[in-house]
VEXZATOR-938494 format. One line per field, with one value per residue (C-alpha): residue number from 1; x, y, z. Coordinates in steps of 0.25 Angstrom, whole numbers, plus 5000, padded with zeros to 4 digits. Example, Ala and Ser with C-alpha at 12.3 -4.5 7.8 and 13.67 -1.06 7.14 Angstrom:
<lumfis>
num: c(1_2)
east: c(5049_5055)
north: c(4982_4996)
up: c(5031_5029)
</lumfis>
This chain:
<lumfis>
num: c(1_2_3_4_5_6_7_8_9_10_11_12_13_14_15_16_17_18_19_20_21_22_23_24_25_26_27_28_29_30_31_32_33_34_35_36_37_38_39_40_41_42_43_44_45_46_47_48_49_50_51_52_53_54_55_56_57_58_59_60_61_62_63_64_65_66_67_68_69_70_71_72_73_74_75_76_77_78_79_80_81_82_83_84_85_86_87_88_89_90_91_92_93_94_95_96_97_98_99_100_101_102_103_104_105_106_107_108_109_110_111_112_113_114_115_116_117_118_119_120_121_122_123_124_125_126_127_128_129_130_131_132_133_134_135_136_137_138_139_140_141_142_143_144_145_146_147_148_149_150_151_152_153_154_155_156_157_158_159_160_161_162_163_164_165_166_167_168_169_170_171_172_173_174_175_176_177_178_179_180_181_182_183_184_185_186_187_188_189_190_191_192_193_194_195_196_197_198_199_200_201_202_203_204_205_206_207_208_209_210_211_212_213_214_215_216_217_218_219_220_221_222_223_224_225_226_227_228_229_230_231_232_233)
east: c(6637_6636_6622_6616_6603_6593_6580_6575_6588_6599_6592_6603_6616_6622_6614_6622_6634_6633_6631_6642_6651_6645_6648_6663_6660_6649_6636_6636_6648_6640_6632_6617_6608_6594_6585_6569_6565_6560_6550_6542_6539_6533_6519_6519_6531_6532_6532_6529_6534_6542_6549_6550_6555_6565_6573_6573_6579_6564_6561_6561_6573_6587_6592_6593_6594_6608_6614_6620_6631_6621_6607_6601_6591_6591_6579_6578_6565_6574_6587_6580_6579_6591_6607_6613_6624_6613_6613_6624_6635_6627_6625_6639_6645_6635_6640_6624_6612_6599_6588_6574_6565_6551_6550_6561_6558_6555_6568_6574_6568_6572_6585_6586_6579_6589_6601_6605_6604_6616_6625_6625_6634_6644_6642_6651_6655_6638_6633_6616_6609_6594_6582_6572_6569_6583_6588_6580_6584_6596_6592_6589_6573_6564_6552_6535_6535_6542_6537_6527_6530_6536_6543_6537_6547_6541_6557_6557_6571_6579_6593_6601_6614_6616_6609_6597_6582_6579_6569_6567_6559_6559_6550_6544_6532_6520_6529_6532_6540_6542_6540_6549_6539_6537_6550_6553_6540_6547_6560_6554_6552_6568_6575_6589_6591_6585_6587_6574_6581_6574_6577_6588_6597_6603_6615_6626_6630_6644_6651_6644_6643_6632_6630_6616_6618_6606_6603_6588_6584_6589_6586_6590_6578_6584_6591_6580_6576_6590_6593_6586_6587_6596_6596_6604_6618)
north: c(5121_5134_5141_5146_5151_5156_5160_5156_5149_5149_5160_5169_5170_5177_5164_5156_5162_5161_5146_5142_5150_5142_5129_5132_5127_5126_5124_5113_5105_5106_5094_5098_5093_5097_5096_5099_5095_5108_5110_5098_5105_5119_5117_5125_5120_5106_5094_5092_5101_5110_5099_5092_5106_5110_5095_5096_5110_5114_5124_5141_5141_5137_5126_5113_5118_5125_5117_5109_5095_5088_5089_5079_5079_5079_5076_5077_5072_5059_5058_5054_5038_5040_5034_5047_5040_5042_5055_5062_5060_5066_5078_5080_5078_5088_5103_5111_5106_5113_5115_5119_5130_5123_5123_5125_5120_5107_5107_5109_5097_5088_5094_5090_5077_5072_5077_5086_5099_5090_5088_5104_5106_5097_5102_5114_5113_5111_5122_5124_5129_5132_5140_5148_5136_5129_5143_5145_5131_5136_5147_5147_5150_5152_5159_5154_5161_5150_5139_5129_5115_5112_5101_5090_5096_5112_5117_5130_5133_5130_5126_5140_5138_5151_5162_5168_5167_5172_5173_5169_5174_5190_5195_5210_5212_5204_5193_5180_5177_5184_5200_5210_5212_5197_5193_5205_5201_5186_5191_5195_5183_5178_5178_5178_5187_5185_5189_5189_5186_5184_5172_5179_5179_5167_5167_5164_5156_5149_5149_5158_5170_5175_5181_5186_5182_5189_5196_5200_5205_5200_5207_5204_5208_5208_5222_5225_5239_5244_5243_5239_5226_5220_5218_5215_5205)
up: c(5976_5966_5964_5951_5959_5946_5949_5931_5927_5921_5913_5907_5903_5914_5924_5915_5915_5931_5929_5920_5928_5941_5931_5928_5914_5904_5904_5894_5900_5915_5922_5927_5935_5935_5950_5946_5959_5964_5953_5959_5970_5961_5960_5946_5940_5943_5944_5928_5916_5922_5929_5915_5908_5918_5918_5904_5901_5895_5908_5906_5916_5910_5919_5913_5898_5900_5892_5904_5898_5905_5915_5923_5933_5949_5955_5970_5973_5968_5975_5989_5983_5976_5983_5982_5973_5961_5963_5971_5961_5950_5957_5961_5947_5941_5938_5941_5950_5940_5951_5946_5951_5957_5973_5981_5993_5984_5979_5991_5999_5988_5990_6004_6002_5991_5998_5985_5996_6006_5994_5990_5998_5991_5978_5975_5962_5958_5950_5959_5947_5953_5947_5954_5966_5963_5965_5979_5985_5988_5998_6013_6009_5999_6007_6008_5993_5985_5992_5987_5992_6009_6013_6021_6033_6031_6029_6020_6019_6006_6007_6010_6000_6000_6011_6002_5995_5982_5974_5960_5948_5952_5940_5939_5943_5936_5929_5932_5945_5959_5959_5967_5975_5977_5979_5991_5997_5998_6000_6015_6021_6016_6029_6021_6009_5995_5981_5971_5958_5942_5934_5925_5939_5947_5959_5960_5971_5974_5986_5994_5983_5978_5963_5956_5942_5934_5920_5928_5942_5957_5969_5983_5991_6006_5999_5989_5995_5996_5981_5967_5960_5951_5935_5924_5925)
</lumfis>
């Protein structure tokens, strides 16, 4: 699977170009399924109006409204009640999975319960387009700061598809989002490499190779004291 891990969606031309490169064709010729599930588990996000805004392409984060050839909905909480032949072929045939933010452990729980997590390694050409929690679910751990919901098992690990963790929504002090001081404090409790990135930044992961695409700012938190941050495209 090819990963486009964003903080704020496909928010600028650089991230959009990266998505097109991952797809190998224009977005207008590509099909997608959107996954709103993470939104339901977050008390400030959904269910309700914001879930509808994401699915309908009316949210403030460009994801569903990018001009796809077609977009369907894949609701993970429904999948355990369905036969696999009702949804697995659909997942296999689309070009991209477009995954909303919200509560990352809620998303991870339903990816495991639905069987989607088990299916991911076989989706070699599919592009996973994550937004916030939809990106963080691919990391090993997210830390208590980003947990609002816990699964019945108490397991607070995420999928570990990549070997680093992400602090999204990096923002200047006093602005909505996470300040650098908050990101550094969060990273102190993370046992693996970690990065903070703003909503104009994305991480591309293909075959284990990691590349940052940014028109904003991102920081390698584990090496923060040895150098300054990264800005610009």
